[in-house]
N, CA, C and O of each residue as an XYZ file, in Angstrom:
504
protein
N      -1.969      7.588     -7.542
C      -1.701      6.728     -8.686
C      -0.193      6.700     -8.923
O       0.319      7.355     -9.830
N       0.494      5.943     -8.106
C       1.947      5.871     -8.191
C       2.352      4.790     -9.181
O       2.079      3.608     -8.976
N       2.998      5.208    -10.243
C       3.482      4.283    -11.262
C       5.003      4.365    -11.264
O       5.576      5.453    -11.324
N       5.640      3.223    -11.198
C       7.104      3.182    -11.158
C       7.713      3.115    -12.547
O       8.865      3.501    -12.746
N       6.938      2.624    -13.512
C       7.451      2.419    -14.861
C       6.299      2.523    -15.855
O       5.137      2.336    -15.496
N       6.632      2.819    -17.097
C       5.606      2.820    -18.142
C       4.946      1.454    -18.243
O       3.787      1.348    -18.646
N       5.681      0.405    -17.876
C       5.126     -0.950    -17.952
C       4.001     -1.184    -16.946
O       3.258     -2.158    -17.059
N       3.878     -0.299    -15.971
C       2.785     -0.385    -15.000
C       1.491      0.231    -15.519
O       0.425      0.021    -14.940
N       1.581      0.986    -16.602
C       0.395      1.666    -17.141
C      -0.497      0.674    -17.877
O      -0.032     -0.088    -18.725
N      -1.774      0.695    -17.546
C      -2.734     -0.191    -18.222
C      -2.769      0.076    -19.726
O      -2.888     -0.855    -20.522
N      -2.665      1.352    -20.113
C      -2.708      1.665    -21.545
C      -1.503      1.081    -22.265
O      -1.614      0.665    -23.419
N      -0.354      1.045    -21.601
C       0.829      0.441    -22.218
C       0.619     -1.065    -22.379
O       0.849     -1.620    -23.454
N       0.188     -1.714    -21.315
C      -0.012     -3.168    -21.353
C      -0.980     -3.564    -22.466
O      -0.724     -4.492    -23.233
N      -2.097     -2.840    -22.536
C      -3.108     -3.155    -23.553
C      -2.560     -2.891    -24.954
O      -2.722     -3.721    -25.848
N      -1.913     -1.743    -25.153
C      -1.365     -1.391    -26.468
C      -0.300     -2.393    -26.898
O      -0.244     -2.775    -28.067
N       0.533     -2.814    -25.973
C       1.588     -3.777    -26.300
C       0.985     -5.103    -26.752
O       1.378     -5.651    -27.782
N       0.035     -5.612    -25.984
C      -0.599     -6.889    -26.339
C      -1.331     -6.799    -27.674
O      -1.276     -7.730    -28.478
N      -2.009     -5.694    -27.911
C      -2.693     -5.524    -29.196
C      -1.698     -5.443    -30.352
O      -1.963     -5.967    -31.435
N      -0.562     -4.793    -30.132
C       0.426     -4.692    -31.216
C       0.977     -6.067    -31.595
O       1.287     -6.318    -32.760
N       1.097     -6.947    -30.615
C       1.541     -8.315    -30.918
C       0.492     -9.046    -31.758
O       0.833     -9.786    -32.681
N      -0.777     -8.834    -31.435
C      -1.859     -9.455    -32.203
C      -1.900     -8.906    -33.631
O      -2.071     -9.655    -34.592
N      -1.740     -7.590    -33.752
C      -1.728     -6.964    -35.080
C      -0.577     -7.510    -35.903
O      -0.745     -7.820    -37.082
N       0.578     -7.627    -35.296
C       1.751     -8.147    -36.009
C       1.440     -9.529    -36.572
O       1.693     -9.804    -37.745
N       0.895    -10.382    -35.734
C       0.579    -11.751    -36.150
C      -0.457    -11.763    -37.280
O      -0.279    -12.462    -38.277
N      -1.513    -11.008    -37.128
C      -2.570    -10.979    -38.149
C      -2.049    -10.389    -39.454
O      -2.405    -10.858    -40.535
N      -1.213     -9.368    -39.358
C      -0.714     -8.718    -40.578
C       0.120     -9.672    -41.424
O       0.176     -9.538    -42.646
N       0.760    -10.623    -40.782
C       1.591    -11.574    -41.518
C       0.759    -12.600    -42.284
O       1.286    -13.333    -43.121
N      -0.549    -12.649    -41.995
C      -1.429    -13.572    -42.718
C      -2.055    -12.919    -43.956
O      -2.821    -13.556    -44.680
N      -1.726    -11.653    -44.190
C      -2.249    -10.971    -45.378
C      -1.582    -11.533    -46.628
O      -0.510    -12.133    -46.543
N      -2.208    -11.344    -47.782
C      -1.566    -11.788    -49.028
C      -0.192    -11.135    -49.179
O       0.040    -10.029    -48.692
N       0.709    -11.835    -49.860
C       2.094    -11.358    -50.008
C       2.183     -9.919    -50.507
O       3.014     -9.145    -50.031
N       1.328     -9.560    -51.468
C       1.409     -8.202    -52.006
C       1.027     -7.143    -50.971
O       1.311     -5.962    -51.176
N       0.393     -7.535    -49.871
C       0.011     -6.578    -48.828
C       0.996     -6.543    -47.654
O       0.910     -5.652    -46.808
N       1.921     -7.492    -47.592
C       2.836     -7.537    -46.449
C       3.609     -6.237    -46.287
O       3.866     -5.801    -45.165
N       3.980     -5.617    -47.400
C       4.774     -4.394    -47.325
C       3.944     -3.151    -47.618
O       4.486     -2.049    -47.697
N       2.665     -3.315    -47.775
C       1.761     -2.181    -47.970
C       0.950     -2.015    -46.685
O       1.449     -1.465    -45.703
N      -0.287     -2.485    -46.687
C      -1.155     -2.369    -45.514
C      -0.550     -3.055    -44.302
O      -0.641     -2.545    -43.186
N       0.073     -4.220    -44.520
C       0.652     -4.961    -43.400
C       1.708     -4.153    -42.669
O       1.699     -4.070    -41.441
N       2.603     -3.570    -43.415
C       3.661     -2.759    -42.819
C       3.085     -1.527    -42.116
O       3.509     -1.177    -41.015
N       2.128     -0.884    -42.756
C       1.526      0.322    -42.176
C       0.860      0.024    -40.836
O       1.067      0.747    -39.861
N       0.068     -1.031    -40.790
C      -0.656     -1.333    -39.554
C       0.306     -1.802    -38.462
O       0.091     -1.505    -37.286
N       1.353     -2.523    -38.828
C       2.350     -2.921    -37.824
C       3.031     -1.695    -37.228
O       3.194     -1.593    -36.012
N       3.425     -0.770    -38.090
C       4.126      0.426    -37.600
C       3.222      1.308    -36.748
O       3.650      1.797    -35.702
N       1.988      1.517    -37.173
C       1.105      2.386    -36.394
C       0.770      1.757    -35.045
O       0.698      2.463    -34.039
N       0.561      0.430    -35.008
C       0.232     -0.212    -33.727
C       1.417     -0.158    -32.763
O       1.233      0.030    -31.560
N       2.625     -0.322    -33.286
C       3.812     -0.269    -32.426
C       4.148      1.168    -32.026
O       4.799      1.397    -31.006
N       3.708      2.117    -32.820
C       3.932      3.520    -32.504
C       3.165      3.943    -31.247
O       3.595      4.847    -30.531
N       2.053      3.301    -30.988
C       1.282      3.626    -29.784
C       2.146      3.375    -28.552
O       2.308      4.254    -27.705
N       2.696      2.171    -28.462
C       3.519      1.852    -27.288
C       4.784      2.709    -27.259
O       5.197      3.172    -26.196
N       5.393      2.917    -28.412
C       6.625      3.718    -28.456
C       6.383      5.133    -27.932
O       7.216      5.681    -27.209
N       5.247      5.723    -28.295
C       4.955      7.076    -27.826
C       4.600      7.116    -26.342
O       4.929      8.082    -25.653
N       3.935      6.083    -25.849
C       3.668      6.011    -24.406
C       4.991      5.933    -23.650
O       5.181      6.622    -22.648
N       5.900      5.094    -24.134
C       7.210      4.930    -23.490
C       7.992      6.239    -23.536
O       8.545      6.669    -22.523
N       8.039      6.866    -24.691
C       8.809      8.108    -24.795
C       8.197      9.210    -23.935
O       8.917      9.964    -23.281
N       6.889      9.302    -23.936
C       6.235     10.295    -23.085
C       6.516     10.049    -21.615
O       6.808     10.981    -20.866
N       6.427      8.799    -21.207
C       6.693      8.472    -19.807
C       8.129      8.811    -19.434
O       8.403      9.242    -18.314
N       9.030      8.615    -20.364
C      10.425      8.963    -20.115
C      10.632     10.451    -19.921
O      11.647     10.875    -19.367
N       9.680     11.242    -20.371
C       9.754     12.700    -20.215
C       8.725     13.189    -19.196
O       8.358     14.364    -19.206
N       8.263     12.308    -18.325
C       7.151     12.659    -17.438
C       7.460     13.772    -16.452
O       6.549     14.306    -15.819
N       8.715     14.125    -16.312
C       9.078     15.264    -15.468
C       8.484     16.558    -16.054
O       8.206     17.515    -15.331
N       8.300     16.556    -17.367
C       7.776     17.724    -18.070
C       6.372     17.393    -18.568
O       6.205     16.746    -19.602
N       5.380     17.837    -17.831
C       3.990     17.472    -18.115
C       3.603     17.731    -19.567
O       2.936     16.897    -20.178
N       4.000     18.851    -20.125
C       3.619     19.180    -21.507
C       4.200     18.158    -22.496
O       3.530     17.765    -23.451
N       5.436     17.736    -22.264
C       6.037     16.716    -23.138
C       5.313     15.389    -22.990
O       5.043     14.708    -23.980
N       5.002     15.026    -21.765
C       4.290     13.779    -21.511
C       2.964     13.783    -22.270
O       2.632     12.819    -22.959
N       2.223     14.858    -22.138
C       0.929     14.970    -22.816
C       1.109     14.932    -24.329
O       0.333     14.283    -25.031
N       2.125     15.622    -24.834
C       2.364     15.640    -26.284
C       2.535     14.225    -26.823
O       1.939     13.880    -27.844
N       3.334     13.403    -26.158
C       3.568     12.042    -26.640
C       2.342     11.153    -26.432
O       2.120     10.222    -27.206
N       1.552     11.425    -25.407
C       0.298     10.683    -25.242
C      -0.681     11.032    -26.367
O      -1.427     10.173    -26.836
N      -0.673     12.283    -26.790
C      -1.509     12.685    -27.932
C      -1.026     11.976    -29.202
O      -1.841     11.544    -30.017
N       0.286     11.858    -29.368
C       0.810     11.098    -30.510
C       0.360      9.639    -30.441
O       0.014      9.044    -31.462
N       0.364      9.062    -29.231
C      -0.105      7.685    -29.060
C      -1.578      7.575    -29.454
O      -1.985      6.611    -30.102
N      -2.367      8.565    -29.058
C      -3.792      8.589    -29.421
C      -3.952      8.649    -30.941
O      -4.788      7.948    -31.511
N      -3.161      9.475    -31.580
C      -3.235      9.602    -33.044
C      -2.817      8.292    -33.720
O      -3.424      7.890    -34.713
N      -1.799      7.632    -33.198
C      -1.380      6.343    -33.758
C      -2.454      5.283    -33.550
O      -2.624      4.397    -34.387
N      -3.163      5.369    -32.459
C      -4.276      4.454    -32.213
C      -5.365      4.669    -33.270
O      -5.892      3.708    -33.830
N      -5.693      5.923    -33.532
C      -6.674      6.234    -34.579
C      -6.201      5.746    -35.943
O      -6.988      5.219    -36.729
N      -4.912      5.924    -36.217
C      -4.354      5.457    -37.491
C      -4.471      3.939    -37.600
O      -4.822      3.412    -38.656
N      -4.179      3.244    -36.513
C      -4.280      1.781    -36.515
C      -5.715      1.341    -36.778
O      -5.945      0.402    -37.540
N      -6.673      2.006    -36.158
C      -8.088      1.694    -36.390
C      -8.422      1.862    -37.868
O      -9.112      1.026    -38.451
N      -7.937      2.932    -38.467
C      -8.178      3.169    -39.890
C      -7.590      2.047    -40.749
O      -8.257      1.542    -41.652
N      -6.354      1.661    -40.473
C      -5.725      0.583    -41.249
C      -6.484     -0.729    -41.077
O      -6.682     -1.465    -42.044
N      -6.906     -1.023    -39.853
C      -7.656     -2.260    -39.615
C      -8.995     -2.251    -40.343
O      -9.422     -3.275    -40.876
N      -9.659     -1.091    -40.368
C     -10.915     -0.967    -41.129
C     -10.667     -1.264    -42.607
O     -11.425     -2.004    -43.234
N      -9.609     -0.688    -43.153
C      -9.284     -0.924    -44.570
C      -9.005     -2.401    -44.835
O      -9.506     -2.968    -45.806
N      -8.213     -3.013    -43.978
C      -7.891     -4.428    -44.150
C      -9.159     -5.272    -44.059
O      -9.354     -6.196    -44.848
N     -10.014     -4.952    -43.097
C     -11.264     -5.706    -42.933
C     -12.129     -5.616    -44.182
O     -12.714     -6.612    -44.608
N     -12.212     -4.435    -44.764
C     -13.038     -4.233    -45.957
C     -12.411     -4.862    -47.202
O     -13.077     -5.588    -47.940
N     -11.149     -4.584    -47.426
C     -10.471     -5.040    -48.647
C     -10.328     -6.560    -48.682
O     -10.487     -7.183    -49.732
N     -10.027     -7.148    -47.529
C      -9.705     -8.577    -47.491
C     -10.801     -9.420    -46.838
O     -10.577    -10.571    -46.464
N     -11.986     -8.828    -46.710
C     -13.139     -9.547    -46.172
C     -12.806    -10.228    -44.837
O     -13.046    -11.422    -44.658
N     -12.253     -9.450    -43.913
C     -11.857     -9.975    -42.610
C     -12.625     -9.292    -41.481
O     -12.115     -9.180    -40.366
N     -13.846     -8.833    -41.759
C     -14.618     -8.112    -40.745
C     -14.827     -8.946    -39.491
O     -14.608     -8.461    -38.381
N     -15.249    -10.199    -39.657
C     -15.503    -11.045    -38.486
C     -14.237    -11.261    -37.669
O     -14.282    -11.272    -36.438
N     -13.130    -11.429    -38.337
C     -11.858    -11.665    -37.658
C     -11.346    -10.409    -36.956
O     -10.779    -10.499    -35.867
N     -11.540     -9.244    -37.563
C     -10.936     -8.019    -37.039
C     -11.852     -7.183    -36.151
O     -11.369     -6.297    -35.446
N     -13.160     -7.438    -36.163
C     -14.065     -6.624    -35.346
C     -13.710     -6.616    -33.856
O     -13.740     -5.550    -33.241
N     -13.376     -7.766    -33.252
C     -13.000     -7.707    -31.830
C     -11.743     -6.853    -31.590
O     -11.656     -6.135    -30.593
N     -10.787     -6.935    -32.497
C      -9.579     -6.128    -32.362
C      -9.898     -4.643    -32.544
O      -9.383     -3.796    -31.814
N     -10.738     -4.342    -33.510
C     -11.155     -2.946    -33.708
C     -11.816     -2.406    -32.444
O     -11.527     -1.287    -32.020
N     -12.693     -3.187    -31.848
C     -13.354     -2.766    -30.607
C     -12.329     -2.529    -29.503
O     -12.445     -1.571    -28.739
N     -11.332     -3.395    -29.420
C     -10.279     -3.235    -28.407
C      -9.492     -1.950    -28.624
O      -9.140     -1.265    -27.664
N      -9.215     -1.621    -29.889
C      -8.497     -0.373    -30.175
C      -9.364      0.853    -29.889
O      -8.853      1.879    -29.441
N     -10.645      0.758    -30.140
C     -11.544      1.874    -29.819
C     -11.551      2.112    -28.310
O     -11.497      3.255    -27.856
N     -11.618      1.040    -27.545
C     -11.571      1.156    -26.079
C     -10.224      1.714    -25.648
O     -10.166      2.583    -24.778
N      -9.141      1.228    -26.242
C      -7.810      1.744    -25.911
C      -7.737      3.244    -26.178
O      -7.191      3.990    -25.366
N      -8.277      3.686    -27.297
C      -8.267      5.117    -27.603
C      -8.967      5.933    -26.527
O      -8.497      7.007    -26.151
N     -10.087      5.425    -26.034
C     -10.810      6.108    -24.950
C      -9.979      6.118    -23.674
O      -9.965      7.111    -22.946
N      -9.286      5.015    -23.401
C      -8.450      4.942    -22.207
C      -7.268      5.905    -22.296
O      -6.915      6.553    -21.310
N      -6.663      5.997    -23.467
C      -5.561      6.950    -23.644
C      -6.079      8.370    -23.428
O      -5.429      9.181    -22.770
N      -7.252      8.664    -23.986
C      -7.835      9.986    -23.827
C      -8.089     10.310    -22.346
O      -7.821     11.425    -21.899
N      -8.600      9.347    -21.598
C      -8.824      9.554    -20.159
C      -7.499      9.773    -19.437
O      -7.413     10.590    -18.521
N      -6.471      9.043    -19.851
C      -5.170      9.202    -19.205
C      -4.582     10.575    -19.519
O      -3.958     11.192    -18.656
N      -4.773     11.053    -20.733
C      -4.323     12.413    -21.082
C      -4.996     13.421    -20.161
O      -4.339     14.322    -19.640
N      -6.292     13.274    -19.958
C      -7.032     14.182    -19.071
C      -6.487     14.107    -17.650
O      -6.312     15.133    -16.992
N      -6.216     12.881    -17.173
C      -5.648     12.710    -15.834
C      -4.293     13.419    -15.719
O      -4.055     14.168    -14.771
N      -3.425     13.180    -16.677
C      -2.096     13.804    -16.631
C      -2.236     15.324    -16.664
O      -1.548     16.025    -15.922
N      -3.106     15.829    -17.502
C      -3.299     17.269    -17.620
C      -3.771     17.886    -16.302
O      -3.321     18.964    -15.915
N      -4.673     17.197    -15.625
C      -5.269     17.757    -14.402
C      -4.487     17.435    -13.138
O      -4.451     18.243    -12.210
N      -3.864     16.271    -13.093
C      -3.395     15.779    -11.798
C      -1.950     15.308    -11.752
O      -1.480     14.901    -10.689
N      -1.238     15.350    -12.854
C       0.096     14.743    -12.849
C       1.029     15.501    -11.935
O       1.168     16.721    -12.027
N       1.667     14.751    -11.049
C       2.658     15.323    -10.143
C       4.000     15.285    -10.870
O       4.468     14.213    -11.255
N       4.606     16.423    -11.055
C       5.844     16.486    -11.816
C       7.081     16.185    -10.988
O       8.197     16.244    -11.504
N       6.901     15.862     -9.714
C       8.061     15.499     -8.883
C       8.488     14.079     -9.231
O       7.653     13.181     -9.326
N       9.766     13.881     -9.417
C      10.310     12.546     -9.662
C      10.738     11.985     -8.307
O      11.501     12.609     -7.570
N      10.228     10.794     -7.999
C      10.569     10.183     -6.705
C      11.591      9.094     -6.883
O      12.000      8.466     -5.906
């Protein structure tokens, strides 16, 4: 599994695309929520990609890589929580359910990648 860049990681690609969708949807919230729930969900969704990138940048050190992947997993869980709240508060369940499902799948993929890195990551930089 030779990856040349964090941009080659499926979890990065998926997280990045989802963060763009979250950003767009968050801007459709009522004005009073733009800087409350809207800001929170934007930051948590973008934190997933940021932590994947930072972890990958430290991939020479397996423990650091795993630590940042765990942070990405936690940010994914946080994003799911914010989306659940938005869906309930603003009656957007139908609109947000597909995105919630995508984040749940992403969380599972991040978890599998953490397991892969823990068991098999080659710490040699090529």
